[in-house]
BADRENMAR-980172 format. One line per field, with one value per residue: residue in three letters; residue number from 1; x, y, z of N, C-alpha, C in turn. Coordinates in steps of 0.2 Angstrom, whole numbers, plus 2048, in hexadecimal, padded with zeros to 3 digits. Example, Ala and Ser with C-alpha at 12.3 -4.5 7.8 and 13.67 -1.06 7.14 Angstrom:
2
resn = ALA, SER;
resi = 1, 2;
nX = 842, 840;
nY = 7E4, 7F5;
nZ = 827, 823;
caX = 83E, 844;
caY = 7EA, 7FB;
caZ = 827, 824;
cX = 842, 840;
cY = 7F0, 800;
cZ = 827, 827;
This chain:
192
resn = MET, ASP, SER, VAL, SER, ALA, LEU, LYS, GLN, ASP, THR, SER, LEU, ILE, ASP, TYR, VAL, ILE, ASP, THR, TRP, ALA, GLU, ARG, ASN, ASP, GLY, SER, TYR, SER, LEU, ALA, GLY, PHE, PRO, SER, LYS, ILE, GLU, LEU, PRO, ASP, ALA, ARG, PRO, GLY, TYR, PHE, PRO, ASP, THR, VAL, ILE, ALA, LEU, ALA, LYS, LEU, SER, ASP, SER, LEU, TYR, ASN, ILE, PRO, TYR, GLY, VAL, THR, LEU, CYS, GLN, TYR, ALA, LEU, GLU, SER, ASN, TRP, GLY, ARG, SER, ASN, LEU, SER, LEU, SER, ASN, TYR, PHE, GLY, LEU, THR, PHE, ALA, ALA, VAL, LYS, PRO, TYR, MET, GLN, SER, PRO, ARG, TRP, ALA, TYR, ARG, LYS, ASP, LEU, VAL, ILE, VAL, ASN, GLY, ARG, LEU, THR, LYS, LYS, GLN, PRO, VAL, GLN, PHE, ALA, GLU, PHE, SER, SER, ILE, ALA, GLU, CYS, PHE, ASP, THR, HIS, ALA, ARG, TYR, LEU, SER, SER, SER, LYS, ARG, TYR, ALA, LYS, ALA, PHE, ARG, THR, GLN, SER, VAL, GLU, LYS, PHE, ALA, GLN, ALA, LEU, ALA, ASP, ALA, GLY, TYR, ALA, GLN, ASP, PRO, GLU, TYR, ALA, LEU, LYS, LEU, ILE, THR, ILE, MET, ARG, ARG, TYR, GLN, LEU, ASN;
resi = 1, 2, 3, 4, 5, 6, 7, 8, 9, 10, 11, 12, 13, 14, 15, 16, 17, 18, 19, 20, 21, 22, 23, 24, 25, 26, 27, 28, 29, 30, 31, 32, 33, 34, 35, 36, 37, 38, 39, 40, 41, 42, 43, 44, 45, 46, 47, 48, 49, 50, 51, 52, 53, 54, 55, 56, 57, 58, 59, 60, 61, 62, 63, 64, 65, 66, 67, 68, 69, 70, 71, 72, 73, 74, 75, 76, 77, 78, 79, 80, 81, 82, 83, 84, 85, 86, 87, 88, 89, 90, 91, 92, 93, 94, 95, 96, 97, 98, 99, 100, 101, 102, 103, 104, 105, 106, 107, 108, 109, 110, 111, 112, 113, 114, 115, 116, 117, 118, 119, 120, 121, 122, 123, 124, 125, 126, 127, 128, 129, 130, 131, 132, 133, 134, 135, 136, 137, 138, 139, 140, 141, 142, 143, 144, 145, 146, 147, 148, 149, 150, 151, 152, 153, 154, 155, 156, 157, 158, 159, 160, 161, 162, 163, 164, 165, 166, 167, 168, 169, 170, 171, 172, 173, 174, 175, 176, 177, 178, 179, 180, 181, 182, 183, 184, 185, 186, 187, 188, 189, 190, 191, 192;
nX = A7B, A7D, A7C, A83, A8F, A94, A98, AA3, AAD, AB1, ABB, ABB, AAF, AAA, AB2, AAB, A9F, AA0, AA5, A9A, A91, A98, A9B, A8F, A84, A76, A6C, A68, A6E, A72, A82, A8E, A94, A9D, AA0, AA4, AAF, AB7, AB9, ABC, AC6, ACD, AC4, AC0, ABA, ABB, AC3, AC9, ACA, AD3, ACE, AC4, AC4, AC9, ABF, AB5, ABD, ABD, AAD, AAD, AB2, AB0, AA2, A9E, A9B, A9D, AAD, AAE, AA1, A9D, AA7, AA1, A97, A97, A9F, A93, A88, A8F, A95, AA1, AA4, AA2, A97, A8D, A80, A80, A83, A88, A88, A8C, A83, A78, A6E, A5C, A56, A4B, A4D, A5B, A59, A5A, A67, A6E, A7A, A79, A68, A67, A5F, A5B, A54, A53, A53, A4F, A4F, A43, A40, A33, A28, A34, A36, A3E, A39, A35, A3F, A3C, A38, A42, A45, A54, A63, A6D, A7D, A8C, A99, AA4, AA7, A9D, A92, A97, A98, A88, A85, A8A, A83, A77, A77, A7A, A72, A64, A57, A54, A5D, A64, A65, A6E, A7A, A7B, A82, A8C, A96, A9E, A95, A8B, A85, A84, A7B, A6F, A6E, A69, A5E, A55, A51, A5A, A5E, A52, A57, A54, A5F, A6A, A72, A7A, A82, A88, A8E, A98, AA0, AA7, AAE, AB3, ABE, AC4, ABE, AB8;
nY = 2E8, 2D9, 2D6, 2D2, 2D1, 2DE, 2E0, 2D6, 2DC, 2E7, 2EA, 2EE, 2F5, 2E6, 2E3, 2EF, 2EB, 2DF, 2E4, 2E9, 2E3, 2DB, 2E3, 2E5, 2E7, 2E4, 2DF, 2D3, 2C9, 2C1, 2C6, 2BC, 2B5, 2AC, 2A0, 2A0, 2A8, 29E, 296, 29A, 2A7, 2AF, 2B5, 2C1, 2CD, 2C7, 2C1, 2AC, 2A3, 293, 28A, 28B, 28B, 27C, 276, 278, 273, 264, 262, 267, 259, 24E, 24E, 256, 264, 273, 27A, 288, 28C, 28A, 290, 29E, 29C, 29B, 2A6, 2AF, 2AE, 2AE, 2B9, 2BC, 2B0, 2B7, 2B7, 2AB, 2A9, 2A5, 298, 28D, 290, 291, 290, 297, 28F, 287, 27C, 274, 271, 26B, 263, 253, 251, 252, 250, 250, 255, 266, 275, 286, 295, 2A5, 2B7, 2B9, 2C4, 2C4, 2BE, 2C4, 2C1, 2C7, 2D2, 2D9, 2D6, 2D8, 2D4, 2C3, 2B5, 2A6, 294, 290, 285, 27D, 27A, 271, 272, 27B, 273, 267, 26D, 273, 266, 261, 26B, 267, 25B, 25C, 264, 25B, 251, 253, 253, 25F, 267, 260, 263, 26E, 266, 260, 269, 272, 27A, 287, 292, 28F, 285, 28C, 294, 28B, 287, 293, 295, 289, 28D, 28E, 29B, 2AA, 2B4, 2BE, 2C2, 2B8, 2B0, 2B8, 2C0, 2B4, 2B0, 2BB, 2BE, 2B4, 2B6, 2BF, 2BA, 2B0, 2A4, 29C;
nZ = 8F5, 901, 913, 918, 90F, 90F, 920, 91C, 912, 919, 926, 934, 938, 939, 945, 94C, 94D, 952, 960, 964, 967, 96F, 97C, 981, 98E, 991, 999, 995, 997, 9A6, 9AD, 9AE, 9BD, 9CA, 9C5, 9B7, 9B9, 9BE, 9B4, 9A8, 9AA, 9A2, 998, 98B, 982, 971, 971, 971, 97F, 983, 988, 983, 975, 973, 976, 96F, 963, 967, 966, 958, 955, 959, 959, 94A, 94A, 944, 949, 949, 949, 955, 95D, 95A, 95C, 96B, 96F, 96B, 971, 980, 981, 97E, 988, 995, 999, 9A1, 9A5, 9B2, 9B4, 9AD, 9A1, 991, 984, 985, 987, 988, 995, 992, 984, 985, 98E, 98C, 988, 992, 99F, 9AB, 9B1, 9B1, 9B9, 9B7, 9BA, 9B2, 9AE, 99C, 98F, 983, 970, 969, 958, 951, 959, 96A, 979, 987, 99A, 99C, 9A7, 9A1, 9A1, 9A4, 9A0, 9AA, 9AE, 9B3, 9B1, 9A5, 99A, 99B, 996, 988, 985, 984, 97B, 971, 96F, 96F, 962, 957, 95A, 958, 94E, 94B, 946, 93E, 930, 92F, 931, 921, 91E, 914, 917, 924, 925, 91F, 927, 934, 92F, 92D, 939, 941, 937, 93B, 948, 953, 95B, 961, 95B, 94C, 946, 944, 93E, 938, 941, 946, 93A, 938, 942, 940, 933, 938, 93F, 93A, 938, 92F;
caX = A7F, A79, A7F, A8C, A93, A94, A9C, AA8, AAF, AB3, ABB, ABB, AA9, AA7, AB3, AA7, A98, AA0, AA8, A95, A8C, A9E, A9B, A87, A82, A6E, A67, A65, A71, A77, A87, A93, A95, AA4, AA1, AA6, AB7, ABD, AB8, ABD, AC8, AD1, ABE, ABE, AB9, AC0, AC8, AC6, ACC, AD5, ACA, ABC, AC7, ACA, AB8, AB2, ABF, AB7, AA7, AAD, AB9, AAB, A99, AA0, A99, AA4, AAF, AAE, A9C, A9C, AAA, A9E, A8F, A9D, A9D, A8D, A84, A8F, A98, AA6, AA5, AA0, A8F, A8A, A7B, A84, A80, A8E, A84, A8C, A81, A6F, A69, A58, A56, A46, A50, A5E, A57, A5A, A6B, A73, A7E, A73, A65, A65, A5C, A5B, A50, A55, A4E, A54, A4D, A40, A3E, A2C, A29, A39, A38, A41, A34, A36, A40, A37, A3C, A45, A49, A5B, A66, A73, A86, A91, A9F, AA4, AA8, A96, A90, A97, A96, A81, A81, A8B, A82, A6F, A75, A7C, A6D, A5D, A55, A51, A63, A64, A64, A76, A7D, A7C, A83, A94, A9B, A9B, A92, A85, A85, A80, A75, A6A, A6A, A64, A56, A53, A50, A5E, A5C, A51, A58, A54, A67, A6E, A77, A7C, A86, A8C, A94, A9A, AA4, AAA, AB1, ABA, AC2, AC4, ABC, AB4;
caY = 2E4, 2D9, 2DB, 2CF, 2D2, 2E6, 2DF, 2D1, 2E2, 2ED, 2E4, 2F4, 2F2, 2E1, 2E7, 2F6, 2E9, 2DA, 2E7, 2ED, 2DB, 2D7, 2E7, 2E7, 2E8, 2E6, 2DA, 2CE, 2C0, 2C3, 2C6, 2B5, 2B3, 2AA, 29A, 2A2, 2AB, 299, 290, 2A0, 2AE, 2B4, 2B7, 2C7, 2CD, 2C8, 2B9, 2A4, 29E, 28D, 283, 28B, 286, 275, 271, 277, 26D, 25E, 264, 261, 252, 248, 251, 258, 269, 274, 27C, 28E, 28E, 289, 295, 2A3, 29A, 29B, 2AE, 2B3, 2AE, 2AE, 2C0, 2B7, 2AF, 2BC, 2B6, 2A4, 2AA, 2A3, 291, 28D, 28E, 296, 294, 29B, 287, 287, 277, 271, 270, 268, 25D, 24D, 251, 254, 249, 250, 25A, 269, 27D, 28C, 29B, 2AB, 2BC, 2BD, 2CC, 2BF, 2C2, 2C3, 2C4, 2CE, 2D6, 2D8, 2D8, 2DA, 2CE, 2BE, 2AC, 2A3, 291, 28D, 27D, 27D, 274, 26F, 276, 27C, 26C, 265, 274, 271, 260, 263, 26D, 262, 254, 25C, 267, 256, 24B, 255, 254, 266, 26B, 25B, 266, 26F, 260, 25E, 26E, 275, 281, 288, 296, 28D, 285, 293, 296, 287, 286, 298, 293, 283, 291, 28F, 2A1, 2AD, 2BB, 2BC, 2C4, 2B4, 2AB, 2BC, 2C0, 2B0, 2AF, 2C2, 2BA, 2AD, 2BA, 2C4, 2B4, 2AD, 29D, 295;
caZ = 8F7, 907, 919, 91A, 90A, 911, 923, 918, 90F, 921, 92D, 938, 937, 93B, 94A, 94F, 94F, 958, 964, 966, 96A, 976, 980, 983, 992, 991, 99E, 991, 99B, 9AD, 9AA, 9B2, 9C5, 9CC, 9C1, 9B2, 9B9, 9BE, 9AC, 9A1, 9AD, 99D, 994, 98A, 978, 96C, 973, 974, 985, 980, 98B, 97E, 96F, 975, 978, 968, 95D, 969, 966, 950, 953, 95D, 955, 946, 94B, 942, 94D, 949, 94B, 95B, 95F, 95A, 963, 973, 96F, 968, 976, 986, 981, 97D, 990, 99B, 99C, 9A0, 9A9, 9BA, 9B4, 9A7, 99A, 98B, 980, 987, 986, 98C, 999, 98E, 97F, 985, 993, 989, 985, 998, 9A3, 9B5, 9B1, 9B8, 9B5, 9BD, 9B8, 9B2, 9AA, 998, 988, 97F, 96C, 965, 954, 951, 960, 970, 97F, 990, 999, 99E, 9A9, 9A0, 9A4, 99E, 9A0, 9AF, 9AC, 9B8, 9AD, 99C, 996, 99A, 993, 980, 981, 982, 97A, 969, 96E, 96D, 95C, 956, 95A, 957, 947, 949, 943, 938, 929, 930, 92E, 91D, 917, 90E, 919, 929, 925, 91E, 92E, 939, 92E, 92E, 943, 940, 934, 941, 94D, 959, 960, 95E, 958, 945, 941, 94D, 939, 936, 947, 946, 934, 938, 948, 93E, 930, 93A, 945, 934, 93B, 92B;
cX = A7B, A7F, A85, A90, A98, A9A, AA4, AAC, AB1, AB4, ABB, AB3, AA7, AA9, AAF, AA1, A9A, AA3, A9E, A92, A92, A9C, A93, A88, A7A, A6B, A67, A69, A74, A7F, A8D, A96, A9C, AA6, AA5, AAE, ABB, ABE, ABD, AC0, ACA, AC9, ABC, ABD, ABC, AC5, AC6, ACA, AD1, AD3, AC5, ABD, AC7, AC4, AB4, AB6, ABC, AB1, AA7, AAE, AB4, AA3, A9A, A9B, AA1, AA6, AB0, AA7, A9A, AA2, AA6, A98, A91, A99, A98, A89, A87, A93, A9E, AA9, AA5, A9C, A8F, A84, A7B, A83, A84, A8C, A84, A8A, A7B, A6B, A64, A5B, A4F, A4A, A55, A5F, A5B, A62, A73, A73, A78, A70, A66, A62, A5B, A55, A53, A53, A52, A4E, A4A, A3E, A38, A2A, A2E, A39, A3A, A3B, A39, A39, A3C, A3B, A3D, A49, A4F, A5F, A6C, A78, A89, A98, AA0, AA3, AA1, A93, A8F, A98, A8E, A80, A83, A85, A78, A6F, A74, A75, A66, A5C, A54, A56, A67, A69, A6E, A7B, A81, A7F, A8A, A99, A98, A96, A8B, A82, A82, A7B, A6E, A69, A66, A5D, A54, A4F, A51, A5E, A58, A52, A57, A5B, A6D, A73, A7B, A83, A8A, A92, A97, AA0, AAA, AAE, AB6, ABE, AC3, AC3, AB8, AB8;
cY = 2E1, 2DB, 2D7, 2CF, 2DA, 2E3, 2D9, 2D7, 2E7, 2EA, 2E9, 2F3, 2EE, 2E1, 2EA, 2EF, 2E0, 2DC, 2E8, 2E7, 2D9, 2DC, 2E8, 2E4, 2E9, 2E2, 2D5, 2C8, 2C4, 2C2, 2C0, 2B9, 2B2, 2A3, 29C, 2A3, 2A6, 296, 295, 2A6, 2B1, 2B5, 2BF, 2C8, 2CB, 2C1, 2B0, 2A4, 297, 289, 284, 287, 280, 271, 271, 276, 266, 25F, 260, 25C, 24C, 24A, 254, 25E, 26F, 27B, 286, 290, 28B, 28F, 29C, 2A3, 29F, 2A2, 2B3, 2B4, 2AC, 2B6, 2BF, 2B3, 2B1, 2BA, 2AF, 2A4, 2A5, 29D, 28B, 28A, 294, 296, 296, 292, 287, 27E, 273, 26E, 26A, 261, 256, 24C, 254, 24F, 249, 256, 25E, 270, 281, 291, 2A0, 2B2, 2BB, 2C0, 2C3, 2C3, 2BF, 2C6, 2C9, 2D2, 2D4, 2D8, 2D8, 2D4, 2C8, 2B7, 2A9, 298, 28D, 287, 280, 276, 274, 273, 277, 279, 266, 268, 274, 26C, 25F, 265, 26B, 25B, 259, 261, 261, 250, 24E, 255, 25B, 26A, 266, 25F, 26A, 26C, 25F, 263, 26D, 277, 284, 28E, 295, 289, 287, 295, 293, 286, 28D, 297, 28E, 287, 291, 293, 2A5, 2B3, 2BB, 2BF, 2BD, 2B1, 2B2, 2BF, 2B9, 2AF, 2B7, 2C0, 2B5, 2B1, 2BD, 2C0, 2AF, 2A4, 29A, 293;
cZ = 8FF, 90B, 919, 916, 90C, 919, 91F, 915, 915, 925, 932, 939, 93A, 942, 94F, 952, 954, 960, 969, 969, 970, 97B, 983, 988, 994, 996, 99B, 994, 9A1, 9AA, 9B1, 9B6, 9C4, 9CA, 9BC, 9B3, 9BC, 9B7, 9AA, 9A7, 9A8, 996, 994, 982, 974, 96A, 974, 977, 981, 982, 984, 978, 96E, 976, 970, 962, 960, 966, 95C, 951, 954, 959, 94C, 944, 94A, 947, 94E, 94B, 951, 95F, 95F, 95C, 96B, 972, 96D, 970, 980, 987, 984, 987, 994, 99E, 99C, 9A4, 9B0, 9B8, 9B1, 9A6, 997, 986, 97F, 985, 98B, 991, 994, 985, 980, 989, 992, 98A, 98B, 99C, 9A8, 9B2, 9B6, 9B4, 9B9, 9B7, 9B7, 9AA, 9A4, 992, 986, 977, 969, 95F, 951, 955, 967, 976, 986, 994, 99D, 9A2, 9A3, 9A3, 9A1, 9A1, 9A5, 9AF, 9B3, 9B8, 9A7, 998, 994, 994, 98A, 97F, 982, 97E, 970, 969, 96B, 965, 959, 955, 95A, 950, 948, 946, 93D, 931, 929, 930, 928, 918, 916, 910, 91F, 92A, 922, 923, 932, 937, 92F, 935, 943, 93E, 937, 945, 953, 95F, 95D, 95B, 951, 940, 943, 947, 938, 939, 946, 941, 933, 93B, 944, 938, 930, 93E, 93F, 938, 937, 928;
């Protein structure tokens, strides 16, 4: 039995895995500062704030990015909105990747753990995109995914889980278990 099937059968295991990700404090992302508290005062594990739901639905209607995928990426990349790199960046978007899609390009360095050959390395400075608001972040994320040839295969898939797998296969994140994590969150919160 593969790991996704095993997770599907035992919701308590799924809850445990998600809680473990949500409670991490390994320093891989600086915890969100003042801007996050203004944008998402109710951010907490296992909860999608109304603002995030509305922005995910907008990404779905304007750019055909499945609502569930956007919500799962937000949850995983920002630790349920509690970490935005203090840059209003809820998807861990690097400046080099999204610069052409930004309304007003800005960036800042943050130290982040980097995966090399499937292993975490020590923190390295990474140039992350900086946004003026959560809305700008979600819009840039959606324009980046929908316009980049790198992710074109994802838009030809027939399910949200295959969409998530295609993003991972195209290298959206360095984490070799990225698709599994997104799919786990999708199944737990019935977003597929």
